[in-house]
C-alpha positions in Angstrom: 0.0 0.0 0.0 1.5 3.4 -0.9 1.2 6.4 1.3 -1.5 7.9 -0.8 -4.2 5.3 -0.7 -5.1 1.7 -0.3 -7.1 1.0 -3.4 -6.9 1.7 -7.1 -3.7 3.7 -8.1 -3.5 6.3 -10.8 -6.7 7.9 -12.0 -9.3 5.3 -10.9 -12.7 6.9 -9.9 -13.0 4.6 -6.9 -9.5 5.0 -5.4 -9.8 5.3 -1.7 -7.8 7.4 0.7 -6.6 5.4 3.7 -7.6 6.5 7.2 -3.9 6.7 8.1 -3.2 9.0 5.2 -6.2 11.3 6.1 -4.9 11.6 9.6 -1.3 12.1 8.4 -2.4 15.0 6.2 -3.7 16.9 9.2 0.0 17.7 10.1 0.9 19.1 6.7 2.7 22.4 7.2 0.8 25.4 5.8 -2.7 23.7 6.0 -2.7 22.7 9.7 -5.7 23.6 11.8 -5.3 24.6 15.5 -6.7 22.1 18.0 -8.6 24.3 20.4 -12.1 22.8 20.9 -13.5 20.7 23.8 -16.6 18.6 24.2 -18.3 21.6 25.6 -17.4 23.7 22.6 -18.8 21.1 20.3 -22.1 20.8 22.2 -22.4 24.6 22.1 -21.8 24.5 18.3 -24.4 21.8 17.9 -27.1 23.5 20.0 -26.1 26.9 18.4 -26.7 25.8 14.9 -29.7 23.5 15.5 -31.8 25.8 17.7 -32.8 28.6 15.4 -34.1 27.8 12.0 -36.7 25.2 13.1 -38.1 27.0 16.1 -37.9 30.6 14.9 -38.7 30.2 11.2 -40.3 26.9 10.4 -42.5 25.7 13.3 -45.5 28.1 12.8 -45.5 28.2 9.0 -45.2 24.4 8.7 -48.1 24.0 11.1 -50.2 26.4 9.0 -49.3 25.2 5.6 -48.8 21.4 5.9 -49.5 19.6 9.2 -51.7 21.6 11.5 -51.2 20.7 15.2 -49.5 17.4 14.2 -46.3 19.4 13.4 -45.1 18.3 16.8 -45.3 14.7 15.6 -43.5 15.7 12.4 -40.6 17.0 14.6 -40.5 13.6 16.4 -40.4 11.7 13.1 -37.6 13.9 11.8 -35.7 13.6 15.1 -35.8 9.8 14.9 -34.3 9.9 11.4 -31.6 12.3 12.7 -30.9 10.2 15.8 -30.2 7.1 13.6 -27.9 9.1 11.3 -26.3 10.8 14.3 -25.1 7.5 15.7 -23.4 6.7 12.4 -21.8 10.2 12.3 -20.5 9.7 15.9 -18.8 6.4 15.0 -17.2 7.9 11.9 -16.1 11.1 13.5 -14.5 9.3 16.4 -12.7 6.9 14.0 -11.6 9.5 11.4 -11.0 12.8 13.3 -10.4 14.8 10.2 -12.0 17.9 8.8 -14.6 17.3 6.1 -17.3 15.3 7.8 -19.2 13.1 5.3 -16.7 14.0 2.5 -13.7 12.6 4.4 -15.7 9.5 5.5 -16.8 8.7 1.9 -13.2 9.1 0.7 -12.1 6.3 3.0 -15.0 4.0 2.2 -16.5 4.6 -1.3 -13.7 6.2 -3.1 -12.7 9.6 -4.6 -15.7 10.1 -7.0 -18.2 9.4 -4.3 -16.3 11.7 -1.9 -16.4 14.5 -4.5 -20.1 13.9 -5.0 -20.8 14.1 -1.3 -18.5 17.1 -0.9 -20.4 18.9 -3.7 -23.7 17.8 -2.1 -22.6 19.3 1.3 -22.6 22.7 -0.3 -26.3 22.4 -0.5 -26.5 21.7 3.3 -24.1 24.2 4.7 -23.7 27.1 2.2 -27.3 27.1 1.0 -28.5 26.4 4.5 -26.6 29.4 5.8 -28.2 31.5 3.1 -31.7 30.3 3.9 -31.3 31.1 7.6 -29.7 34.5 6.9 -32.9 35.4 5.1 -34.9 34.4 8.2 -32.5 36.6 10.2 -33.2 39.5 7.9 -37.0 39.0 8.3 -36.6 39.2 12.1 -34.3 42.3 11.8 -37.1 44.1 10.0 -39.6 43.0 12.7 -37.3 44.3 15.5 -36.8 47.6 13.7 -40.5 48.0 13.3 -41.1 47.3 17.0 -38.8 50.2 18.0 -40.5 52.5 15.6 -38.3 52.3 12.5 -40.3 51.3 9.5 -37.4 50.0 7.5 -37.5 47.1 5.0 -34.5 44.9 4.8 -35.1 44.1 1.1 -34.6 46.8 -1.5 -34.8 46.9 -5.2 -31.6 47.5 -7.2 -31.7 47.6 -11.0 -35.0 45.6 -11.0 -33.6 43.0 -8.5 -34.8 42.5 -5.0 -31.7 42.6 -2.8 -31.8 41.4 0.9 -29.3 43.8 2.4 -30.1 42.6 5.9 -28.7 39.1 5.2 -25.7 40.6 3.3 -24.8 42.6 6.4 -24.9 39.6 8.7 -22.8 37.4 6.4 -20.1 40.1 6.0 -19.7 40.4 9.8 -19.7 36.6 10.3 -17.1 36.0 7.6 -14.7 38.3 9.4 -15.3 36.6 12.7 -14.7 33.1 11.3 -11.5 34.2 9.7 -10.2 35.5 13.0 -10.5 32.2 14.8 -12.6 29.1 15.6 -12.2 29.4 19.4 -13.3 33.0 19.3 -16.3 31.9 17.2 -17.1 29.3 19.9 -17.1 31.9 22.7 -19.3 34.3 20.8 -21.6 31.4 19.9 -21.8 30.3 23.6 -23.0 33.7 24.7 -25.6 34.0 22.0 -26.7 30.4 22.4 -27.4 31.1 26.1 -29.6 34.0 25.1 -31.7 32.1 22.6 -32.2 29.1 24.8 -33.5 31.5 27.4 -35.9 32.9 24.8 -37.1 29.4 23.9 -37.8 28.6 27.5 -39.7 31.8 27.7 -41.8 30.8 24.8 -42.7 27.5 26.5 -43.4 29.0 30.0 -45.3 32.0 28.9 -47.1 30.3 26.0 -48.5 27.5 28.1 -50.8 30.0 29.8 -52.5 30.8 26.4 -52.9 27.2 25.2 -56.5 26.3 24.2 -57.1 22.5 24.0 -59.7 23.1 21.2 -56.8 24.2 18.9 -55.4 20.7 18.9 -58.5 19.3 17.3 -58.2 17.8 14.7 -54.6 16.9 15.5 -54.1 15.7 12.0 -56.4 17.9 9.8 -58.2 16.3 6.9 -56.3 16.3 3.7 -56.9 19.1 1.2 -56.6 18.1 -2.4 -56.8 19.9 -5.7 -54.6 22.8 -4.7 -52.7 24.1 -7.7 -49.7 24.5 -5.4 -49.4 20.7 -5.1 -49.8 19.5 -8.7 -47.2 18.4 -11.2 -43.6 18.9 -10.0 -44.8 20.9 -7.0 -46.2 17.8 -5.3 -44.0 15.3 -3.4 -42.0 12.8 -5.4 -43.9 10.0 -3.5 -47.2 11.5 -4.6 -46.0 11.9 -8.2 -44.8 8.3 -8.4 -47.7 6.6 -6.6 -50.6 8.8 -7.4 -51.5 9.5 -3.8 -52.5 13.2 -3.8 -52.8 15.7 -1.0 -49.6 17.0 0.5 -51.5 19.7 2.4 -52.7 18.3 5.8 -53.7 14.7 6.3 -51.1 11.9 6.6 -49.3 13.0 3.5 -49.1 16.5 4.8 -47.7 15.2 8.1 -45.0 13.3 6.2 -44.2 16.3 4.0 -43.9 18.4 7.1 -41.5 15.9 8.6 -39.3 16.2 5.5 -39.5 20.0 5.8 -38.8 20.4 9.5 -35.9 18.1 9.1 -34.2 21.4 8.1 -34.6 22.4 11.7 -32.2 19.6 12.8 -29.5 20.3 10.3 -26.4 21.2 12.1 -25.5 18.4 14.4 -23.3 17.0 11.7 -21.4 20.3 11.6 -19.8 19.0 14.9 -18.2 16.3 12.8 -16.5 18.8 10.5 -14.6 20.3 13.5 -13.1 17.0 14.6 -9.7 18.0 13.4 -9.8 21.0 15.6 -10.8 19.1 18.8 -8.4 18.2 21.6 -9.9 14.7 22.3 -12.1 13.9 19.2 -12.6 10.2 20.1 -14.6 11.2 23.1 -15.6 14.8 22.5 -17.2 14.5 19.0 -19.7 11.7 19.9 -20.7 13.6 23.0 -21.1 16.9 21.1 -23.2 15.3 18.3 -25.6 13.2 20.5 -25.8 15.7 23.3 -26.9 18.6 21.1 -29.4 16.5 19.3 -31.1 15.3 22.5 -31.4 18.8 23.9 -32.9 20.4 20.8 -35.4 17.6 20.2 -37.0 18.1 23.6 -37.2 21.9 23.0 -38.6 21.6 19.5 -41.5 19.3 20.5 -42.4 21.5 23.4 -42.4 24.7 21.4 -44.4 23.2 18.6 -47.1 22.0 21.0 -47.3 25.4 22.7 -47.5 27.4 19.4 -50.2 25.2 17.8 -52.1 25.3 21.1 -52.0 29.2 21.3 -53.5 29.8 17.8 -55.7 27.7 15.4 -53.4 26.3 12.7 -55.5 28.0 10.0 -54.3 31.4 11.3 -50.7 30.3 10.8 -50.9 29.9 7.0 -48.6 31.9 4.8 -50.3 35.1 3.7 -51.1 36.0 0.0 -48.3 38.5 0.1 -45.8 35.8 1.0 -45.3 36.7 4.6 -44.9 33.6 6.8 -46.0 33.1 10.4 -43.4 32.9 13.1 -43.3 32.3 16.9 -44.0 36.0 17.4 -47.2 35.7 15.3 -48.9 33.5 18.0 -48.0 35.8 20.8 -49.1 39.0 19.0 -52.4 37.4 18.2 -52.9 36.7 21.9 -52.1 40.3 22.8 -48.7 39.4 24.4 -46.8 42.1 22.5 -43.9 42.3 24.9 -43.2 38.6 24.4 -43.4 39.0 20.7 -40.7 41.7 20.9 -38.5 39.5 23.1 -38.9 36.6 20.8 -37.9 38.7 17.8 -34.8 39.9 19.5 -34.0 36.4 20.7 -34.5 35.0 17.2 -32.2 37.7 15.8 -29.5 36.5 18.1 -30.3 32.9 17.7 -30.2 32.8 13.9 -26.9 34.6 14.0 -25.1 31.6 15.5 -26.9 29.2 13.0 -25.5 31.1 10.0 -22.1 31.3 11.7 -21.8 27.6 12.4 -23.1 26.5 9.0 -20.5 28.7 7.3 -17.9 27.2 9.6 -19.0 23.7 8.5 -18.9 24.6 4.8 -15.4 26.1 5.1 -14.1 22.9 6.7 -15.5 20.7 4.0 -14.0 22.8 1.2 -10.8 23.0 3.1 -10.5 19.2 3.1 -11.4 19.0 -0.6 -8.8 21.7 -1.4 -6.1 19.9 0.7 -6.8 16.8 -1.3 -6.3 18.7 -4.6 -9.9 18.3 -5.8 -10.2 22.1 -5.6 -7.3 24.5 -5.9 -4.8 23.7 -3.1 -4.1 27.4 -2.6 -7.5 27.7 -0.9 -6.4 25.4 1.9 -3.7 27.7 3.2 -4.2 28.6 6.8 -3.3 32.0 8.2 -1.8 33.2 11.5 -5.1 32.4 13.3 -5.0 28.8 12.2 -8.1 29.1 10.0 -8.5 28.6 6.2 -9.1 32.3 5.6 -9.2 32.1 1.8 -11.9 29.6 1.8 -13.8 31.5 4.5 -13.8 34.5 2.2 -15.0 32.5 -0.8 -17.8 31.0 1.3 -18.8 34.4 2.5 -19.2 35.6 -1.1 -21.2 32.5 -2.2 -23.5 32.6 0.8 -24.1 36.3 0.3 -25.1 35.8 -3.3 -27.6 33.1 -2.4 -29.1 34.9 0.5 -29.3 38.3 -1.3 -31.0 37.1 -4.4 -32.9 33.8 -3.9 -36.2 33.1 -2.1 -36.0 31.3 1.3 -38.5 28.6 0.7 -36.7 27.1 -2.3 -33.4 27.3 -0.4 -34.8 25.3 2.5 -36.0 22.4 0.4 -32.6 22.2 -1.5 -30.8 22.0 1.9 -33.0 19.1 3.0 -32.4 16.9 0.0 -28.7 17.5 0.1 -28.4 16.7 3.8 -30.5 13.6 3.6 -28.4 12.3 0.8 -25.3 12.9 2.9 -26.8 11.0 5.8 -27.5 8.0 3.7 -23.9 7.8 2.5 -22.5 8.2 6.0 -24.9 5.5 7.3 -23.9 3.1 4.5 -20.2 4.0 5.1 -20.4 2.6 8.7 -21.3 -0.8 7.2 -18.5 -0.7 4.7 -15.8 0.4 7.1 -16.9 -2.2 9.7 -16.2 -4.8 7.0 -13.1 -3.4 5.3 -11.3 -2.0 8.4 -12.5 -3.9 11.5 -9.1 -3.2 13.1 -9.5 0.6 13.4 -9.9 1.9 16.9 -13.3 3.4 17.4 -14.0 5.9 20.1 -17.7 5.3 19.7 -19.5 2.3 18.1 -23.0 2.3 16.6 -25.1 -0.3 18.5 -27.1 -3.0 16.7 -25.1 -3.0 13.4 -26.4 -3.5 10.7 -29.9 -2.7 12.0 -29.4 1.0 13.0 -27.5 2.0 9.8 -30.1 0.3 7.6 -32.9 2.0 9.5 -31.1 5.3 9.1 -30.8 4.8 5.4 -34.5 3.9 5.0 -35.7 6.7 7.2 -33.7 9.3 5.3 -34.8 7.9 1.9 -38.4 8.1 3.0 -38.0 11.7 4.0 -36.4 12.5 0.6 -39.3 11.0 -1.2 -41.7 13.4 0.5 -39.8 16.4 -0.8 -41.3 18.0 -4.0 -40.4 16.5 -7.4 -39.2 20.0 -8.4 -36.7 19.9 -5.5 -35.4 16.6 -6.9 -35.0 18.0 -10.3 -33.0 20.9 -9.0 -30.9 18.5 -6.9 -30.1 16.3 -9.9 -29.1 19.4 -12.0 -26.8 20.5 -9.2 -25.2 17.1 -8.9 -24.8 16.9 -12.7 -22.9 20.2 -12.5 -20.7 18.7 -9.8 -19.8 15.7 -12.0 -18.7 18.1 -14.8 -16.5 20.1 -12.3 -14.9 16.9 -11.1 -13.9 15.6 -14.5 -12.9 19.0 -15.7 -10.7 19.8 -12.6 -10.7 17.5 -9.6 -9.8 14.2 -11.2 -6.8 15.6 -12.9 -5.4 17.5 -9.9 -6.2 14.9 -7.2 -3.2 14.4 -4.9 -4.3 10.8 -4.3 -4.1 10.2 -8.1 -0.7 11.8 -8.3 0.6 9.7 -5.4 -0.8 6.6 -6.9 0.9 7.3 -10.2 4.3 8.2 -8.7 4.3 6.0 -5.6 5.6 8.9 -3.6 3.9 11.8 -1.8 3.2 14.8 -4.0 3.0 17.7 -1.6 3.9 21.3 -2.4 3.1 23.8 0.2 2.5 26.6 -2.2 1.0 24.6 -5.0 -1.8 26.5 -6.7 -3.0 24.5 -9.7 
């Protein structure tokens, strides 16, 4: 076995990068990340990124548009799928403590082409996810400004285009913060996370007093069919393939809601991307992943029960002008304006950390891809703060473009399909690595293998089928573009390919293809 990999040498699509090589590359001069993070830091990152999008921007609108009061059950279904995948992530991250998350894991199990595909796919999860949440942040900024008497819109028209300047401002500030250092980002995240957890608890405690049991009936509203919004490619892929109609309310609405609120749990896998910067990754990473997921699941279900109990689900529907209901909507409708203001401020703080940690995760995935030569290696250079500052800047620009010019709803669905696909590959990867490398030390082991990984794959596949067919079309177009980029650049510049061809390491610190 040569130093570069343990499979097909040369230019084979399925050449794998050995675990030993992946770990060895973390000490490469010029692209070394600083090991600053603890289990507590990782749990904070996990809670920081997960609590935000779901509670503040999705709970109310999903109840009104898709599931009614059963949105709480939708959260439970999504949480089960996440928990199964989280166990697989925990084993992989404790076994391969290297930046890149699912990309790095796939490189060690399925080969380079699959690794590229999953890395390209993770752009949908992290970069597009950051853009979607940044738009939610901008919406809350407008609400807060209005509550203090400033009637200012955070979206303006420039040359005929609607530009969301609120989200652009947020992304610019966070890009600078992430470039300065991961530990600093963790400290800022910890403070803001404490604020938003307090706001979430406020929602639950104050909201319980306004719950009306009549609002829970019917818990699963009868299906509404014939809506033009759910015909053709706008209906779920499952409905399109099977002929079962009605993705608004009813059982199909519940399943569609589970696929959508899955977006609310996105982020626990960001913990895996920071494994290389963790002091004791074998112990800290599994604790960070599983601990953050357990905390947010309890809070999500509690909040969704309170909100749908405070207001009939029909009053939470998206308005004709496109404005979506939020947590503040339910409190304003009950005359609790002070709580609505606090929630808006808390959401503004909370969504800040969501965008920051998603951008952090994206930069680490592209960092790993650049270090492997699949993207220009010059991007992987780390600066005096031990962070990949060039990639951070590139991510900032890409996220700013997506947030500034694209609608939030479409971004959320694209994030979901990309994340679910990544979860499927990671879950399958556990099965492969257990067979091919049973000798590897594992800080955490998935219980009941192969049952848990197989259930994770099936659960994620089912959620994917309940996303709209149009989302699938966009996803396939994006992945096709990724294939083109790989064959045009990545395959020819891959360090693993060069090592396989020459049988010696090919490492040039200042190499910029």
